[in-house]
All heavy atoms as TSV, in Angstrom:
chain	resi	resn	atom	element	x	y	z
A	1	MET	N	N	108.690	121.725	100.556
A	1	MET	CA	C	107.555	122.637	100.521
A	1	MET	C	C	108.068	124.041	100.820
A	1	MET	O	O	108.881	124.241	101.703
A	1	MET	CB	C	106.509	122.210	101.546
A	1	MET	CG	C	105.282	123.089	101.512
A	1	MET	SD	S	103.907	122.481	102.468
A	1	MET	CE	C	104.416	122.920	104.083
A	2	GLY	N	N	107.541	125.003	100.084
A	2	GLY	CA	C	107.971	126.387	100.234
A	2	GLY	C	C	107.446	127.039	101.501
A	2	GLY	O	O	106.512	126.549	102.132
A	3	ASP	N	N	108.044	128.152	101.855
A	3	ASP	CA	C	107.635	128.908	103.037
A	3	ASP	C	C	106.183	129.368	102.904
A	3	ASP	O	O	105.741	129.753	101.826
A	3	ASP	CB	C	108.527	130.132	103.224
A	3	ASP	CG	C	109.957	129.760	103.569
A	3	ASP	OD1	O	110.180	128.650	104.096
A	3	ASP	OD2	O	110.849	130.580	103.304
A	4	ASP	N	N	105.465	129.341	104.017
A	4	ASP	CA	C	104.099	129.854	104.129
A	4	ASP	C	C	103.094	129.170	103.211
A	4	ASP	O	O	102.064	129.750	102.872
A	4	ASP	CB	C	104.059	131.371	103.902
A	4	ASP	CG	C	104.876	132.127	104.929
A	4	ASP	OD1	O	104.872	131.696	106.103
A	4	ASP	OD2	O	105.524	133.119	104.570
A	5	SER	N	N	103.369	127.952	102.773
A	5	SER	CA	C	102.407	127.207	101.961
A	5	SER	C	C	101.461	126.442	102.867
A	5	SER	O	O	101.806	126.081	103.987
A	5	SER	CB	C	103.123	126.241	101.025
A	5	SER	OG	O	103.791	126.953	100.017
A	6	PHE	N	N	100.244	126.188	102.360
A	6	PHE	CA	C	99.222	125.471	103.115
A	6	PHE	C	C	98.824	124.232	102.332
A	6	PHE	O	O	98.484	124.318	101.153
A	6	PHE	CB	C	97.993	126.358	103.337
A	6	PHE	CG	C	96.858	125.636	103.989
A	6	PHE	CD1	C	96.844	125.433	105.352
A	6	PHE	CD2	C	95.807	125.154	103.229
A	6	PHE	CE1	C	95.803	124.745	105.957
A	6	PHE	CE2	C	94.760	124.480	103.818
A	6	PHE	CZ	C	94.764	124.275	105.190
A	7	ILE	N	N	98.865	123.079	103.002
A	7	ILE	CA	C	98.472	121.817	102.396
A	7	ILE	C	C	97.163	121.379	103.053
A	7	ILE	O	O	97.113	121.174	104.266
A	7	ILE	CB	C	99.551	120.727	102.602
A	7	ILE	CG1	C	100.918	121.205	102.120
A	7	ILE	CG2	C	99.141	119.431	101.920
A	7	ILE	CD1	C	101.015	121.494	100.660
A	8	GLY	N	N	96.114	121.243	102.265
A	8	GLY	CA	C	94.804	120.862	102.786
A	8	GLY	C	C	94.762	119.412	103.256
A	8	GLY	O	O	95.691	118.626	103.040
A	9	TYR	N	N	93.627	119.035	103.848
A	9	TYR	CA	C	93.412	117.704	104.399
A	9	TYR	C	C	93.391	116.648	103.293
A	9	TYR	O	O	92.757	116.831	102.259
A	9	TYR	CB	C	92.084	117.681	105.157
A	9	TYR	CG	C	91.713	116.320	105.689
A	9	TYR	CD1	C	92.280	115.847	106.858
A	9	TYR	CD2	C	90.813	115.518	105.007
A	9	TYR	CE1	C	91.956	114.606	107.348
A	9	TYR	CE2	C	90.471	114.273	105.484
A	9	TYR	CZ	C	91.050	113.812	106.653
A	9	TYR	OH	O	90.733	112.579	107.126
A	10	GLY	N	N	94.092	115.557	103.495
A	10	GLY	CA	C	94.030	114.411	102.601
A	10	GLY	C	C	94.750	114.592	101.275
A	10	GLY	O	O	94.481	113.869	100.322
A	11	VAL	N	N	95.662	115.528	101.194
A	11	VAL	CA	C	96.393	115.767	99.943
A	11	VAL	C	C	97.454	114.692	99.752
A	11	VAL	O	O	98.128	114.288	100.693
A	11	VAL	CB	C	97.055	117.168	99.972
A	11	VAL	CG1	C	98.002	117.354	98.800
A	11	VAL	CG2	C	95.994	118.247	99.969
A	12	HIS	N	N	97.598	114.234	98.510
A	12	HIS	CA	C	98.670	113.300	98.154
A	12	HIS	C	C	99.650	114.034	97.252
A	12	HIS	O	O	99.256	114.568	96.217
A	12	HIS	CB	C	98.130	112.068	97.417
A	12	HIS	CG	C	99.217	111.177	96.919
A	12	HIS	ND1	N	99.853	110.276	97.736
A	12	HIS	CD2	C	99.812	111.082	95.706
A	12	HIS	CE1	C	100.786	109.651	97.027
A	12	HIS	NE2	N	100.773	110.131	95.796
A	13	ILE	N	N	100.922	114.066	97.663
A	13	ILE	CA	C	101.979	114.679	96.863
A	13	ILE	C	C	102.937	113.572	96.455
A	13	ILE	O	O	103.523	112.897	97.308
A	13	ILE	CB	C	102.718	115.780	97.659
A	13	ILE	CG1	C	101.722	116.862	98.103
A	13	ILE	CG2	C	103.837	116.388	96.818
A	13	ILE	CD1	C	102.301	117.899	99.033
A	14	ASN	N	N	103.093	113.369	95.148
A	14	ASN	CA	C	103.975	112.323	94.647
A	14	ASN	C	C	105.421	112.599	95.058
A	14	ASN	O	O	105.790	113.747	95.322
A	14	ASN	CB	C	103.887	112.236	93.126
A	14	ASN	CG	C	102.642	111.516	92.656
A	14	ASN	OD1	O	101.904	110.951	93.452
A	14	ASN	ND2	N	102.408	111.554	91.358
A	15	PRO	N	N	106.263	111.555	95.091
A	15	PRO	CA	C	107.677	111.729	95.444
A	15	PRO	C	C	108.383	112.680	94.477
A	15	PRO	O	O	108.047	112.753	93.296
A	15	PRO	CB	C	108.258	110.316	95.333
A	15	PRO	CG	C	107.083	109.404	95.436
A	15	PRO	CD	C	105.922	110.158	94.867
A	16	ASN	N	N	109.373	113.384	94.986
A	16	ASN	CA	C	110.232	114.303	94.219
A	16	ASN	C	C	109.473	115.482	93.604
A	16	ASN	O	O	109.929	116.064	92.626
A	16	ASN	CB	C	110.993	113.547	93.120
A	16	ASN	CG	C	111.871	112.467	93.691
A	16	ASN	OD1	O	112.524	112.668	94.710
A	16	ASN	ND2	N	111.863	111.304	93.071
A	17	ILE	N	N	108.334	115.848	94.168
A	17	ILE	CA	C	107.557	117.002	93.714
A	17	ILE	C	C	107.849	118.167	94.652
A	17	ILE	O	O	107.883	117.993	95.866
A	17	ILE	CB	C	106.045	116.686	93.717
A	17	ILE	CG1	C	105.735	115.567	92.737
A	17	ILE	CG2	C	105.226	117.921	93.412
A	17	ILE	CD1	C	106.055	115.888	91.295
A	18	THR	N	N	108.046	119.360	94.091
A	18	THR	CA	C	108.296	120.540	94.916
A	18	THR	C	C	107.082	121.468	94.877
A	18	THR	O	O	106.431	121.613	93.843
A	18	THR	CB	C	109.540	121.312	94.451
A	18	THR	OG1	O	109.360	121.704	93.096
A	18	THR	CG2	C	110.788	120.463	94.561
A	19	ILE	N	N	106.815	122.064	96.013
A	19	ILE	CA	C	105.734	123.030	96.155
A	19	ILE	C	C	106.396	124.385	96.427
A	19	ILE	O	O	107.217	124.498	97.331
A	19	ILE	CB	C	104.805	122.672	97.342
A	19	ILE	CG1	C	104.289	121.236	97.229
A	19	ILE	CG2	C	103.672	123.676	97.469
A	19	ILE	CD1	C	103.370	120.970	96.093
A	20	GLY	N	N	106.027	125.399	95.643
A	20	GLY	CA	C	106.615	126.726	95.801
A	20	GLY	C	C	106.155	127.411	97.075
A	20	GLY	O	O	105.325	126.897	97.823
A	21	LYS	N	N	106.686	128.608	97.315
A	21	LYS	CA	C	106.311	129.349	98.517
A	21	LYS	C	C	104.965	130.037	98.327
A	21	LYS	O	O	104.575	130.376	97.207
A	21	LYS	CB	C	107.395	130.348	98.908
A	21	LYS	CG	C	107.668	131.420	97.908
A	21	LYS	CD	C	108.788	132.329	98.397
A	21	LYS	CE	C	109.070	133.386	97.356
A	21	LYS	NZ	N	110.095	134.315	97.804
A	22	ASN	N	N	104.255	130.236	99.436
A	22	ASN	CA	C	102.950	130.900	99.474
A	22	ASN	C	C	101.919	130.234	98.569
A	22	ASN	O	O	101.155	130.914	97.889
A	22	ASN	CB	C	103.076	132.389	99.147
A	22	ASN	CG	C	103.842	133.130	100.212
A	22	ASN	OD1	O	103.541	133.012	101.392
A	22	ASN	ND2	N	104.856	133.863	99.815
A	23	CYS	N	N	101.896	128.907	98.542
A	23	CYS	CA	C	100.927	128.153	97.751
A	23	CYS	C	C	99.825	127.606	98.649
A	23	CYS	O	O	100.027	127.411	99.848
A	23	CYS	CB	C	101.599	126.982	97.043
A	23	CYS	SG	S	102.694	127.487	95.724
A	24	ILE	N	N	98.678	127.355	98.052
A	24	ILE	CA	C	97.571	126.705	98.744
A	24	ILE	C	C	97.200	125.471	97.925
A	24	ILE	O	O	96.908	125.582	96.733
A	24	ILE	CB	C	96.358	127.635	98.880
A	24	ILE	CG1	C	96.737	128.857	99.700
A	24	ILE	CG2	C	95.177	126.891	99.499
A	24	ILE	CD1	C	95.682	129.927	99.753
A	25	ILE	N	N	97.230	124.307	98.579
A	25	ILE	CA	C	96.857	123.060	97.934
A	25	ILE	C	C	95.515	122.634	98.526
A	25	ILE	O	O	95.407	122.396	99.729
A	25	ILE	CB	C	97.913	121.951	98.174
A	25	ILE	CG1	C	99.333	122.456	97.900
A	25	ILE	CG2	C	97.575	120.719	97.354
A	25	ILE	CD1	C	99.606	122.897	96.516
A	26	GLY	N	N	94.488	122.560	97.689
A	26	GLY	CA	C	93.139	122.238	98.141
A	26	GLY	C	C	93.026	120.818	98.680
A	26	GLY	O	O	93.796	119.925	98.305
A	27	ALA	N	N	92.053	120.604	99.559
A	27	ALA	CA	C	91.825	119.308	100.184
A	27	ALA	C	C	91.631	118.216	99.139
A	27	ALA	O	O	91.008	118.432	98.105
A	27	ALA	CB	C	90.605	119.382	101.095
A	28	ARG	N	N	92.196	117.051	99.415
A	28	ARG	CA	C	92.092	115.850	98.582
A	28	ARG	C	C	92.734	115.968	97.205
A	28	ARG	O	O	92.483	115.153	96.335
A	28	ARG	CB	C	90.634	115.424	98.430
A	28	ARG	CG	C	89.896	115.196	99.712
A	28	ARG	CD	C	89.972	113.771	100.101
A	28	ARG	NE	N	89.147	113.560	101.310
A	28	ARG	CZ	C	89.349	112.568	102.126
A	28	ARG	NH1	N	90.289	111.702	101.887
A	28	ARG	NH2	N	88.602	112.442	103.198
A	29	ALA	N	N	93.557	116.988	96.992
A	29	ALA	CA	C	94.243	117.140	95.709
A	29	ALA	C	C	95.312	116.064	95.566
A	29	ALA	O	O	95.863	115.576	96.557
A	29	ALA	CB	C	94.873	118.522	95.602
A	30	VAL	N	N	95.604	115.704	94.331
A	30	VAL	CA	C	96.680	114.766	94.021
A	30	VAL	C	C	97.691	115.519	93.165
A	30	VAL	O	O	97.450	115.787	91.992
A	30	VAL	CB	C	96.153	113.521	93.277
A	30	VAL	CG1	C	97.295	112.592	92.912
A	30	VAL	CG2	C	95.116	112.799	94.129
A	31	VAL	N	N	98.822	115.876	93.776
A	31	VAL	CA	C	99.821	116.712	93.117
A	31	VAL	C	C	100.819	115.811	92.395
A	31	VAL	O	O	101.544	115.057	93.023
A	31	VAL	CB	C	100.534	117.634	94.126
A	31	VAL	CG1	C	101.518	118.544	93.418
A	31	VAL	CG2	C	99.525	118.443	94.923
A	32	THR	N	N	100.835	115.917	91.054
A	32	THR	CA	C	101.702	115.067	90.235
A	32	THR	C	C	102.801	115.858	89.524
A	32	THR	O	O	103.675	115.261	88.915
A	32	THR	CB	C	100.872	114.325	89.171
A	32	THR	OG1	O	100.195	115.290	88.367
A	32	THR	CG2	C	99.866	113.391	89.818
A	33	LYS	N	N	102.717	117.205	89.577
A	33	LYS	CA	C	103.718	118.061	88.934
A	33	LYS	C	C	104.186	119.122	89.917
A	33	LYS	O	O	103.467	119.456	90.855
A	33	LYS	CB	C	103.120	118.745	87.708
A	33	LYS	CG	C	102.707	117.793	86.617
A	33	LYS	CD	C	102.127	118.532	85.445
A	33	LYS	CE	C	101.699	117.557	84.363
A	33	LYS	NZ	N	101.054	118.236	83.241
A	34	ASN	N	N	105.379	119.673	89.669
A	34	ASN	CA	C	105.905	120.744	90.509
A	34	ASN	C	C	104.986	121.957	90.445
A	34	ASN	O	O	104.448	122.284	89.382
A	34	ASN	CB	C	107.310	121.133	90.070
A	34	ASN	CG	C	108.307	120.024	90.305
A	34	ASN	OD1	O	108.137	119.192	91.188
A	34	ASN	ND2	N	109.356	120.010	89.521
A	35	ILE	N	N	104.824	122.641	91.576
A	35	ILE	CA	C	103.961	123.811	91.679
A	35	ILE	C	C	104.841	125.033	91.899
A	35	ILE	O	O	105.615	125.075	92.857
A	35	ILE	CB	C	102.955	123.659	92.846
A	35	ILE	CG1	C	102.181	122.348	92.736
A	35	ILE	CG2	C	102.033	124.863	92.915
A	35	ILE	CD1	C	101.330	122.207	91.515
A	36	PRO	N	N	104.732	126.058	91.018
A	36	PRO	CA	C	105.543	127.272	91.207
A	36	PRO	C	C	105.041	128.112	92.383
A	36	PRO	O	O	103.981	127.840	92.949
A	36	PRO	CB	C	105.376	128.019	89.880
A	36	PRO	CG	C	104.133	127.493	89.278
A	36	PRO	CD	C	103.930	126.106	89.805
A	37	ASP	N	N	105.777	129.154	92.724
A	37	ASP	CA	C	105.419	130.053	93.830
A	37	ASP	C	C	104.085	130.749	93.551
A	37	ASP	O	O	103.727	130.991	92.396
A	37	ASP	CB	C	106.492	131.130	94.006
A	37	ASP	CG	C	107.842	130.556	94.420
A	37	ASP	OD1	O	107.890	129.413	94.903
A	37	ASP	OD2	O	108.843	131.273	94.259
A	38	TYR	N	N	103.388	131.097	94.632
A	38	TYR	CA	C	102.164	131.912	94.594
A	38	TYR	C	C	101.073	131.323	93.706
A	38	TYR	O	O	100.570	132.000	92.805
A	38	TYR	CB	C	102.487	133.357	94.165
A	38	TYR	CG	C	103.428	134.044	95.097
A	38	TYR	CD1	C	104.793	134.056	94.864
A	38	TYR	CD2	C	102.961	134.676	96.244
A	38	TYR	CE1	C	105.669	134.668	95.743
A	38	TYR	CE2	C	103.828	135.306	97.126
A	38	TYR	CZ	C	105.177	135.296	96.869
A	38	TYR	OH	O	106.042	135.902	97.733
A	39	CYS	N	N	100.704	130.072	93.974
A	39	CYS	CA	C	99.648	129.413	93.206
A	39	CYS	C	C	98.627	128.772	94.141
A	39	CYS	O	O	98.942	128.383	95.258
A	39	CYS	CB	C	100.229	128.325	92.315
A	39	CYS	SG	S	101.161	128.964	90.930
A	40	VAL	N	N	97.404	128.665	93.636
A	40	VAL	CA	C	96.346	127.901	94.300
A	40	VAL	C	C	96.051	126.732	93.378
A	40	VAL	O	O	95.781	126.932	92.187
A	40	VAL	CB	C	95.078	128.754	94.513
A	40	VAL	CG1	C	93.980	127.924	95.139
A	40	VAL	CG2	C	95.380	129.973	95.364
A	41	VAL	N	N	96.119	125.507	93.915
A	41	VAL	CA	C	95.874	124.323	93.099
A	41	VAL	C	C	94.806	123.443	93.749
A	41	VAL	O	O	94.641	123.448	94.966
A	41	VAL	CB	C	97.159	123.505	92.849
A	41	VAL	CG1	C	98.196	124.300	92.122
A	41	VAL	CG2	C	97.735	122.977	94.129
A	42	ALA	N	N	94.098	122.693	92.910
A	42	ALA	CA	C	93.063	121.781	93.403
A	42	ALA	C	C	92.815	120.717	92.344
A	42	ALA	O	O	93.124	120.909	91.172
A	42	ALA	CB	C	91.789	122.550	93.709
A	43	GLY	N	N	92.232	119.618	92.756
A	43	GLY	CA	C	91.783	118.593	91.826
A	43	GLY	C	C	92.600	117.326	91.839
A	43	GLY	O	O	93.549	117.168	92.579
A	44	ASN	N	N	92.137	116.390	91.001
A	44	ASN	CA	C	92.778	115.095	90.858
A	44	ASN	C	C	92.856	114.779	89.376
A	44	ASN	O	O	91.841	114.391	88.799
A	44	ASN	CB	C	91.993	114.035	91.600
A	44	ASN	CG	C	92.611	112.660	91.489
A	44	ASN	OD1	O	93.660	112.498	90.923
A	44	ASN	ND2	N	91.926	111.671	92.013
A	45	PRO	N	N	93.985	114.960	88.719
A	45	PRO	CA	C	95.250	115.494	89.239
A	45	PRO	C	C	95.154	117.002	89.472
A	45	PRO	O	O	94.339	117.685	88.840
A	45	PRO	CB	C	96.255	115.190	88.128
A	45	PRO	CG	C	95.439	115.153	86.888
A	45	PRO	CD	C	94.092	114.613	87.304
A	46	ALA	N	N	95.972	117.501	90.356
A	46	ALA	CA	C	95.913	118.914	90.744
A	46	ALA	C	C	96.287	119.813	89.569
A	46	ALA	O	O	97.217	119.527	88.825
A	46	ALA	CB	C	96.848	119.169	91.925
A	47	LYS	N	N	95.519	120.901	89.422
A	47	LYS	CA	C	95.795	121.914	88.400
A	47	LYS	C	C	95.833	123.275	89.079
A	47	LYS	O	O	95.160	123.501	90.083
A	47	LYS	CB	C	94.700	121.934	87.342
A	47	LYS	CG	C	94.649	120.697	86.490
A	47	LYS	CD	C	93.760	120.881	85.290
A	47	LYS	CE	C	92.310	120.804	85.703
A	47	LYS	NZ	N	91.378	120.834	84.579
A	48	ILE	N	N	96.603	124.176	88.496
A	48	ILE	CA	C	96.662	125.544	89.010
A	48	ILE	C	C	95.356	126.235	88.639
A	48	ILE	O	O	94.975	126.265	87.467
A	48	ILE	CB	C	97.863	126.300	88.426
A	48	ILE	CG1	C	99.168	125.634	88.860
A	48	ILE	CG2	C	97.838	127.765	88.851
A	48	ILE	CD1	C	100.400	126.190	88.176
A	49	ILE	N	N	94.649	126.763	89.651
A	49	ILE	CA	C	93.395	127.455	89.375
A	49	ILE	C	C	93.525	128.965	89.554
A	49	ILE	O	O	92.735	129.711	88.996
A	49	ILE	CB	C	92.232	126.894	90.211
A	49	ILE	CG1	C	92.514	126.984	91.701
A	49	ILE	CG2	C	91.949	125.464	89.809
A	49	ILE	CD1	C	91.359	126.581	92.579
A	50	LYS	N	N	94.508	129.404	90.334
A	50	LYS	CA	C	94.774	130.830	90.508
A	50	LYS	C	C	96.270	131.046	90.673
A	50	LYS	O	O	96.977	130.183	91.183
A	50	LYS	CB	C	94.066	131.401	91.737
A	50	LYS	CG	C	92.588	131.568	91.589
A	50	LYS	CD	C	92.021	132.318	92.772
A	50	LYS	CE	C	90.537	132.529	92.579
A	50	LYS	NZ	N	89.970	133.317	93.676
A	51	LYS	N	N	96.712	132.221	90.232
A	51	LYS	CA	C	98.113	132.593	90.371
A	51	LYS	C	C	98.162	134.074	90.705
A	51	LYS	O	O	97.364	134.853	90.183
A	51	LYS	CB	C	98.850	132.311	89.070
A	51	LYS	CG	C	100.332	132.368	89.190
A	51	LYS	CD	C	101.001	131.731	88.005
A	51	LYS	CE	C	102.471	131.659	88.294
A	51	LYS	NZ	N	103.195	130.847	87.362
A	52	TYR	N	N	99.098	134.470	91.561
A	52	TYR	CA	C	99.195	135.872	91.959
A	52	TYR	C	C	99.915	136.674	90.891
A	52	TYR	O	O	100.986	136.310	90.426
A	52	TYR	CB	C	99.917	136.013	93.295
A	52	TYR	CG	C	99.799	137.400	93.876
A	52	TYR	CD1	C	98.608	137.814	94.441
A	52	TYR	CD2	C	100.856	138.292	93.834
A	52	TYR	CE1	C	98.482	139.099	94.969
A	52	TYR	CE2	C	100.739	139.566	94.354
A	52	TYR	CZ	C	99.546	139.960	94.911
A	52	TYR	OH	O	99.410	141.228	95.424
A	53	ASN	N	N	99.327	137.812	90.485
A	53	ASN	CA	C	99.926	138.716	89.511
A	53	ASN	C	C	100.499	139.909	90.265
A	53	ASN	O	O	99.747	140.692	90.849
A	53	ASN	CB	C	98.865	139.172	88.500
A	53	ASN	CG	C	99.441	140.032	87.412
A	53	ASN	OD1	O	100.333	140.846	87.641
A	53	ASN	ND2	N	98.924	139.853	86.207
A	54	PHE	N	N	101.817	140.047	90.257
A	54	PHE	CA	C	102.469	141.104	91.022
A	54	PHE	C	C	102.286	142.476	90.396
A	54	PHE	O	O	102.315	143.477	91.097
A	54	PHE	CB	C	103.961	140.789	91.195
A	54	PHE	CG	C	104.196	139.688	92.186
A	54	PHE	CD1	C	104.342	138.379	91.756
A	54	PHE	CD2	C	104.247	139.957	93.537
A	54	PHE	CE1	C	104.547	137.360	92.671
A	54	PHE	CE2	C	104.448	138.949	94.459
A	54	PHE	CZ	C	104.598	137.643	94.023
A	55	GLU	N	N	102.088	142.549	89.089
A	55	GLU	CA	C	101.869	143.841	88.445
A	55	GLU	C	C	100.515	144.430	88.826
A	55	GLU	O	O	100.401	145.615	89.114
A	55	GLU	CB	C	101.967	143.696	86.928
A	55	GLU	CG	C	103.367	143.370	86.454
A	55	GLU	CD	C	103.430	143.090	84.966
A	55	GLU	OE1	O	102.399	143.235	84.279
A	55	GLU	OE2	O	104.523	142.729	84.507
A	56	LYS	N	N	99.472	143.588	88.825
A	56	LYS	CA	C	98.130	144.046	89.182
A	56	LYS	C	C	97.863	143.946	90.682
A	56	LYS	O	O	96.863	144.451	91.170
A	56	LYS	CB	C	97.081	143.215	88.448
A	56	LYS	CG	C	97.100	143.407	86.960
A	56	LYS	CD	C	96.005	142.590	86.304
A	56	LYS	CE	C	96.007	142.773	84.798
A	56	LYS	NZ	N	94.938	141.982	84.172
A	57	LYS	N	N	98.733	143.229	91.377
A	57	LYS	CA	C	98.618	143.000	92.824
A	57	LYS	C	C	97.276	142.353	93.182
A	57	LYS	O	O	96.566	142.794	94.096
A	57	LYS	CB	C	98.808	144.309	93.605
A	57	LYS	CG	C	100.193	144.878	93.442
A	57	LYS	CD	C	100.403	146.101	94.268
A	57	LYS	CE	C	101.803	146.630	94.034
A	57	LYS	NZ	N	102.071	147.846	94.756
A	58	GLU	N	N	96.954	141.254	92.450
A	58	GLU	CA	C	95.738	140.508	92.727
A	58	GLU	C	C	95.880	139.077	92.211
A	58	GLU	O	O	96.753	138.773	91.418
A	58	GLU	CB	C	94.526	141.168	92.079
A	58	GLU	CG	C	94.564	141.216	90.577
A	58	GLU	CD	C	93.372	141.925	89.963
A	58	GLU	OE1	O	92.484	142.369	90.707
A	58	GLU	OE2	O	93.342	142.036	88.733
A	59	TRP	N	N	95.000	138.189	92.716
A	59	TRP	CA	C	94.968	136.806	92.287
A	59	TRP	C	C	94.183	136.729	90.980
A	59	TRP	O	O	93.098	137.268	90.869
A	59	TRP	CB	C	94.311	135.924	93.342
A	59	TRP	CG	C	95.155	135.785	94.567
A	59	TRP	CD1	C	95.128	136.528	95.683
A	59	TRP	CD2	C	96.194	134.814	94.770
A	59	TRP	NE1	N	96.076	136.104	96.582
A	59	TRP	CE2	C	96.738	135.048	96.045
A	59	TRP	CE3	C	96.707	133.775	93.999
A	59	TRP	CZ2	C	97.768	134.276	96.571
A	59	TRP	CZ3	C	97.732	133.005	94.528
A	59	TRP	CH2	C	98.260	133.271	95.799
A	60	ILE	N	N	94.735	136.022	89.993
A	60	ILE	CA	C	94.139	135.904	88.669
A	60	ILE	C	C	93.769	134.439	88.417
A	60	ILE	O	O	94.596	133.544	88.633
A	60	ILE	CB	C	95.133	136.368	87.564
A	60	ILE	CG1	C	95.619	137.782	87.843
A	60	ILE	CG2	C	94.521	136.236	86.189
A	60	ILE	CD1	C	94.564	138.848	87.753
A	61	ARG	N	N	92.526	134.206	87.944
A	61	ARG	CA	C	92.142	132.842	87.548
A	61	ARG	C	C	92.926	132.415	86.313
A	61	ARG	O	O	93.125	133.193	85.399
A	61	ARG	CB	C	90.660	132.771	87.205
A	61	ARG	CG	C	89.805	132.561	88.388
A	61	ARG	CD	C	88.426	132.118	87.943
A	61	ARG	NE	N	87.599	131.980	89.120
A	61	ARG	CZ	C	87.511	130.859	89.822
A	61	ARG	NH1	N	88.140	129.784	89.436
A	61	ARG	NH2	N	86.765	130.810	90.896
A	62	VAL	N	N	93.338	131.164	86.324
A	62	VAL	CA	C	94.133	130.645	85.198
A	62	VAL	C	C	93.220	129.866	84.274
A	62	VAL	O	O	92.333	129.180	84.671
A	62	VAL	CB	C	95.282	129.762	85.713
A	62	VAL	CG1	C	96.058	129.153	84.578
A	62	VAL	CG2	C	96.187	130.569	86.597
């Protein structure tokens, strides 16, 4: 798991999956794929719902 990432309550992360830095994993998510840096993910299976855009300096819905 990357630095400063937050894993919500009841999250399941499959074996050999990596979580990037500064990520937020929503409660009860099931993570089946690698998550890049600066993402917010949720769901079953987990999907990226927001990603940080460094050019605009804001979170963008995906």
